[in-house]
N, C-alpha and C positions, 0 to 999 in steps of 0.2 A: 441386654437392652432390647425389647422388642422391634419389632418393626416399624410402628406406628409410630413409636417414640423418638427412631432413630428420624426417621421424615424430619420431625421438631423439628428437631438438634441439628441439623444439617438449614432446612430454612431458618429458621432463629441466628446460625450462623451468619447464613448469604444475608443477614436483613444485616446483619452489623460492618461485616468487609461492603456492601450494596448504600450507605448511605448515611446507618442511623448510626450511625460509631460518632458525628461528631453532632450529635446534637442535644440535649441538655440529658448527662448523666436521670437527672430526678423524673425527669418523663417518662424515666422509661416504664417497660412492664414489671410489674412487681409480683404478679401473680402468677407458677406453671403455669403452662398449660395440661391442659383435660381433657382427654383421648376418650371418646365414645363412639360406640361400632353399629347405632343405632342411627337411623339417618330419622325415623320418629321425631328424633328426638337432633336440636344444632346439635353440627360437629364441633369440636370447641380445640380446634390443634393447635392454636393460641388467641389463647386469653389478656388482651391488656388489661390494665386497672386505668377508674376514672382518675380527674385530679387532684393533687391535695392541695390544703387552706397555703393562699404564701407565695402558687406560682409563675415568675411573670409571664405576663406574653410568649414570648419567644420558646416556653417551657408547654403553655399552656396548647400553644398552634401545633408543635411538636406532637404533643403528648399526642392527640388530636388526627392529628396527619399515622402517626403511629398506630391506635385506636382499628384503623378501617379495616384490620385485619384478624377483625375479629365480629364474624356476622352475625353470631350470638346475638339470639336474641332480640334484632329486627336490632344490630351497632348499640343496646344498651350503653355499652363501655362509649364509641365517640360521641353518643348522644349526652350524656357527661361535663361535655365539654361547651352545652351548645347553651346560650341564655334558654329560659324557660319558655320564651313565645315562641324557639326558631327551632327548640327539640325535636314535633310536631309535623314542623314542613318541613324539612332535609330529608331527599331522599336519596338516600343510597345506593341506589338497588338501578337511578337513571344510566350512570355510566361507571367503568372499570380504567382504570391508566394504570397501566404495567408498564412502568419505572425504568430506564437504562441510567444509572449513575446516580449521584445525591438532586436531589433539590433544592434551588437558594433561595432562602427569605430577607426579605428585605421590606423595611418597618419607616411606612412614611407622618409626614408632617401632627398627622391626624389621629394615628396611633395604628394604623390599615395596615393589614399585612398582604403583599402579592408572594407566590408564592410559584418559582418560574422550573419547571418538569424537563425532561427530559424523556420523547413519549415513545414507549416503542412498539405499543397496540394497543388498542382500544374495545373496550367489550361494554357493548346496548345493552341496555335496557331488555331486549327481545333477546339475547348471546351472543350476538354476531359477533366475531371475532373478526379485525379487521388490522395490518402487518399498518405502521406508520412508514411514511421513507427516512430514510438514515438519518439521524438527524433533526427531528420535524420534536419542537416542542410546543407546549400550553405554560400559559402564564395565569393563572386563578386567586384572585380578588378573599380577600376573607375582611369584614367587617367587625374590629372586637371594640367591647361596652366592660364597664365595672357593672357589675350587679349582686347587689349586698359585702360589696368590697371585693369578690373576685373577680379575673376577667374571667370572661366568657367568650365566648364570637354567636355574633351578631348573624351573623350574615353569612353563607358559605357554597360554594358549589354544591350540585345532585354529585355528584363521586365521589369516587374510595380512589386514596392509590395503594397499587400494590409495588415489591418487585420480584421481578419473574418465580424464585424459589418458593417465594410464600403465595402466590397462585398458580400457580400447582397444585401445592398442596390441599387451597380451599379450593379450588372452582375443579369443577369434572365437565366433559361435554358430551353432553347427549342428541339424539338421535329426534327432531319433530319430523313425525311422519306425515304426507299428503301421499292424493294418487294418481296415477295419471293416467292420463286420457279416456284408458281404459274402465278403469278402476281394479285390472286386477293384480295388480305393483302397487307395492308400495314407497316410497321415494322417501329417500334421507332430508331434511334437510339442518347440516353438524348447528349449533347450539352450545355454546360456554356458560353455566349456574355453579355458584358457589352448595358447597353438601350443607344445606340441612330442613330445618324441617318444611320448608315454602317452598321447599325446587321439583316438589307435583305442581303446586299452584303457579308456577313462573312459568313451567311447560306447557302447562296449560293453557296462558296467560301466550306465552306463542305463538302457539298454533289458530287458535281462536284469533289472532293478528294477521296470522299467513304465511306466506312462504319467503324466503329472500327473495330481493325482484330478479337474480341473472337465472334463478330458478322456475321464476311464477307462470312464464309459456308454456312448462310440461308438466306442470301437477295442476289440481284443487284439492279442495276436500270436503264431504264426507259431511261434515258438516256447515247448514244451511250461514251465508252472509249472514251477519250482524246476529250474531250467537253468540252469546257470554255467559259467565260463572252465573250463578244467581248467589249464590253464597258468596263470600268470597275467599272465601281460600277452598281446596283441593282437601279434606283432612282423609286418612288414614289407620286403619284400623286392624289388625289381625289378617294384615296380607292386601286387605281390599283397598282400592283407593276410591273416594265413593266422590262422585264427576257431578255437580247440582249445576242442569243448567238454564237458561231465563227460558220464554215460550216461543220464539222464532225457535225451538231444534223440533220444537212435534210438525212444522211443516213435512220436516224427511219425511217420505215412504220408507213402509219395510224395511226395503232391502240397504237403503240408502241408510237408517240407521240404523243395520247390521254391517253392515259402512264403516259405520260412526264410531259407534263400538268395540269397533280391528282399531281403527284409528287410533284411538287415545290410547287401545288397551298394548297394543304394537309401543304407544309412544310411553306409556308409565308403568310399564314394566320389565322397564331396562334398570328405573330403582332398585335399589338392595332389598328394601320392604315391600313391595309392594309386588304381589303376585296374580291380581286381578284387579276387576275396574265394575263398577259402579254405577249405573247414571240413574239422574232423576231430574224430572223438569221445576221449580215451579217449588222443590219440595217431595214431587209427586213421582215413587220410586218406575222404574222402569222397564218390564221385563221385557228384553232384547233377545233374541237368540245369533249363539257364539258363527262368528265365519271362522271356526279353525284351519284352514288353509289358506288365510290374509295373513303372513307373517312377511317379513322382510326377507329379500329374496338374500341369498351366502351363495355365492361364486365357488366351483369347483375349486379341489385341491387338486386334480389330476393334471399329472403337467406330463406332455407330451415331445418326443424329440425328433428328428429326422436327422439319420444315422442309418449309416448302408446302405443307403437307397431304400429305408421303409423307414414306418412310427413304428415309437416303441413307446411304452407308458415304463412311466419313470415309479420303481415299487425300489422303495428303499436307496441300496445300492447297486439295485439290481437294475435291471429295463425286461420287462416283456412283451413281444414284437405282437402289434395290430393286422392279425390276417387282413390277406387281403391290397393292402396300402404299395406296398412293394409293384406292382402289374400298373399300379397309377401312377403311380411316381415317378416310374420309365418314359407314362405313353406320355405325360407334361413333361417329362427334362426341368421336375418343381425341385423351387432350390428353400421355396417356404410352403406355408397352410396354414388353418385352419379347421379345426373340428369341431361338430358341436359337443354341448356333453349326455348327449343320448347319443355318444357315438355311426349318429348313422347319416350321418350330413362330412363330405373334406371337400377340402376349399386347395387349392394347389397352384399357391404364382409362381409361372417359369416363363419363358425365353416369350411366349406368344402371349401372356398374360395370366388372371384366373381362372381357372374353372372350377367350376363347379357339380360333384360326383355323389353317388350316394355310396357309403361303404360294405360290403360285403353281398351284394345280388348281383350274383352271374349276368355274364352279360353286361356291364358296365358299359357308357360308355361316358368316358367325360365329358363335359357341354363348356363347351367356352360363355365366361359367365358376361370380361371384362377385356377389350382384347386391347387398350391402349396403354400404351406405353411408361416406361417408369413408376411398375407400383409400388405402395406400400405390401406392406405384411398385414392380407386380408382381414376380418374377423367375420365371426357369427352373433350374433345377438341372440340372446333368451328365448325370441320368437320364430330363430333357425331363418331372419333374415343377412341375409350376404353384403357381410360392407369395404365398396374397396376404393381406395383413391389414390390416386398419381399424385408423385412429389410436384408435379408443374404447378405452376400460382394460376387460376386463371381458372383449373379445369375443377368441373364435376362433382361431390363422392357420387359416388353410384347405390343403389340399394336395389339388390336381388332380392322377392318374395322366394318364400317357394314352391309359390306355383312356376319359377321360373322368369315369371315380367319384371321386367327393366322400371327403377323410375332413378330418376336424378336431382340433387337437391344441392342446394348455394351455402355455401359458410360466409357467406356476411359481408363484411369487410376482410375479416381472415383471406376472405378468395386472391386480395392481390398478390397473400405471400407463399413464400415456395411453402413445401409441407414434410416433417418427416418421419411422423410416426403418429397415431390415432390407436386409444382408445375407447372401447365403452365399458360401460356398469355391467355389473352383472346384473341388474335391474332394464335396462337399457334405456332409462332415462337421460341416459347425461356420457357426455365425451371430452376424454379427456385427450388435446393437441398439441405437439411440438409445433411453429411454425418458426420461416423466417430463412437467413440463408449464414454461415459464416460460421463468426462470430456474434449474431447478432438471432440468435432464436431464440423464441419466450412458447413460458409452460399456459396453457390456459383449459380453462373448461368451460361445457355451456351444456344446456340440455339441450333435450332433444326435443321435438316438439310433433306426434306424434297423431294423426286422425280417429275417432270409432273406433273403425278394424282394427287399430294399429300398426301402420305404414307407418312411416316417419314422415314427414312433411317439410318439414323446415328445424332450425336450430336457433338457440334464444342469445343475447348477445351473451358471447365468450367474457370469463371471468379470470384474472389472469393471475397467475397461483406465483405469489410476490414469492419472496429468496428462494429460486429455483436456479437460480444465474443464467449470466445470460450466454452459455453455454452448455443447455440441457442435448444428449442423445437419443434419449432413450424413455421415454412412460408408459406405465403400467399399473393397472390400481389394486393394491393391495387390501384395501376393505370398504365400507360402502361410505365412505369418509375419509379415504385414505389414496394420495396413488403415488408410487414409486417412479424417483426420477436418478440418474445417471447424468452424468456433470463435467465434461469437460472442464477441468482446474487449471491446466497449462501442465505444461511439458510432458502429455502424454498420458498424462497423469487423471485417472476418473476414479470420480466420488459417488457412493450413490446414496439415497438420504427419501425421507419415506416423508410427502408434506401429507395434515388433512384441510382441508377443500377452509378456507380459512385463515391459514397464517403455521399453524406451530407446525416444526420441524424435529423431527429425527436424525441425526448421523447414522450410517452404516457402514462408515470404513471405506476405503479405497479398492478397487478394483485395477489389477492389474491388465493393462490392452480391453478390459469393457468394453463393448459398444453394443446388448442387449440386455433389456431389465424384463424379469417374471415376476411377479414377489405379489406376495396374498400375507395375508395377517398374521399365521401362522410361519415364527421366524426358519422353520423348518423346510418350508414352502417359499421361503425366498434365492433365486435363479440369477445368475450372470453368465451370459454370452460372451465369452472373449473372438479378442482377433486373431485368434490360433487354432479354433474351433473348439475351445479348451468351456466347458462348464463348469461351475462357483457356484457352489452352497456358500448361503450364509448360514453358519455354526458358532454357536457360542460366542457372540462379538466378534467370528471375521469371518471370510471368505474361503474356504477351500475347495482347491481341485477335486470333480465327481466324477467325471466323464470326459473323454479326449472324444473326438472323431466325432462330433457334435454338430449338424447344420443348422438349425431352428431349435428353437422351444418356445410352447403355450403349449395356456392351462388349457382344455377342455374350454368348450366355452356357452 
């Protein structure tokens, strides 16, 4: 059995156990799954069939709900359960409910139906994934009539209903890209769409409608506001996605057009059958020169540790010293650090505060950048701004520019809470924060608003990462849309998890005594430092001790 068929078997088995087993057997799927590997055609992981003659209202309604698992041909099978007049009006793309448990179906005296379902998460028309509170429910109303002697649905909510395993098979996550204020960095906005021939169209429409609310203050689009798709769909042929826009796109100047193409290219080339894009306006082809340097930022996988009084780079199972760091560490009595990806700037946290220094220049003297007490681990962003923050509630965030000038920012309403740790995304447009105290610490992400020169000036409204528990103790960016979290789960036990910005979660197991996490998407680049200064690496779904006497670990920023 190949891996795709295995996925189908898992999903269908889970579907049966999650509540569909109690539905009438005559409305169960009657045709086997079809597997296609080309997104130019609809993925047919799960192929429900339409109604059969003589089915009851219960069977028709159950069959319709089951048919929501088949997005192929614009939910053709599900539409067969609808009246002729309602078939074209029903919009299954408006919302997806990820259910937990089995739905409850009841009929009233008018033979209309109500379906009550416990909802774990919701995906809206633009692909936003929103986790719901535990125990959240929705009541769905259906009207049923006889048409040509058979029961059909005349009115239904514009949504589909899926259990988690089926959602995981049908849907994929994608980044919709926007620009930072300088338009030098692409900033991802995570969305979820079913793998279908229409996925490129939905991704483009999501881009044209703009970024998520929490991200909006920090980003912009190179596509002029008010632009829409001129043709109703994005077509893909021979690896080229053809995007036809309305005339509003012509208002963009030459550089903005090139940026627009880069934004669209970065978004659509995530699809396995798209390698480049062709842009037209009102069916008129546009010759737009590429900006090859405008690609999504990839975070460094180079892990550096503070051990034996100097900084050393992790190279597999060995450590390589970084020359010139031992003296700087000794002079500042450093217990923590940050280092730029180029390896030219170093931040050292000592008892007197955070120092900033060049590496490798003869006679370099560390300069005290932030003397406040209670410093958290410092960080550089990819523009070489040094970020420092203290544990104390009410104190500002300080940013030291490459020229040494210092600037302060407020965390807004989060200022009233103590801070435990922060982490910056690779492109520098988002921050992850642990705020609170005791057993009431929360995990948030917020956008970083910068001026036209790249200087951070404020933060957007924070978005809480749901499901990260009330006792997180460490946070790290794993990839452009995922953060890693260490959290206490009682009795000194510490667990590691990966959370996408939007709610999905991956469990990485337990880390005995874990206190600090550094994670990258590459499974061999996930590390946890424990209370005994033992560094653990995540290897083959388990944590293994790899180095002793490690005081601190960070990826080059």
